[in-house]
N, C-alpha and C positions, 0 to 999 in steps of 0.2 A: 436323303442323306442319312446314313446309318450312324455315324460317329459325330455327335454334336456335343457341345459344352456350353456353359453359361459363364459370362463375364461376372466376377464378383464385385462386391462393394468396394474392395481394395484394388480393383482393376486387374485382377489375376485370372488367368485361364488354365485350366487343367487339361492336358493332352490326353485323350482316351488311350487306355492301355494298349488296345489293339494297334493304334497308329504308332505308338512309341515302340512297341516290339517289331512291327513291320519295318520301321525306319532304322532301328538300332539306336534310338535316342537314349541317353543316359542322364541321370541326375547330375547337375552341376555344368552341363553342357551349355555353351553360349550360342545365342541365336540372333539374327538380324531380321528386323522388320522392314520390308521394302514396300512403301505405298504404291499401289497401282489403281488409279481411279478411285472408286469407293471400296475397294478391296486392299488386302495386304498379302504379301508373299512372306512366309516365314522360312528362313534358310539357316542351317547350322553354320556358324563361323568355323572355318577350318583352322586346325592347329598349324603352326609353321612347319612342323615335320611332315605334315600331310602334303605340303606343297612342294617339297623337294622332288626334283625329277620330272615335274609336270610339263617342263618345256623341252624335254629330252627330244632331239632331232629337229628342233625348230630352225629355221633358215634365218640367221641374223643379217644377211646381205640385204641392203636396202634400208637398213636401220638408220633413222635420222637422230642426231643428237642436238644439243642446244646451239652448236656452231651453225647449224643449217637455218636457224630461226632469224626473223627479221626484227 
């Protein structure tokens, strides 16, 4: 593993510059930590504007709403 870092005494981790640049991460960007067994997945939290149009072309037929529930 070429890009490693150390957890500080304040429980902070610095992301190596090579990783930040490759993924386009910026200061102030928000991230979610998703536990996976004894590991964790770090994913950027998308901005609301980034989600617009993501379901374009989706087929809403067969959608169930609350009236279908027991």
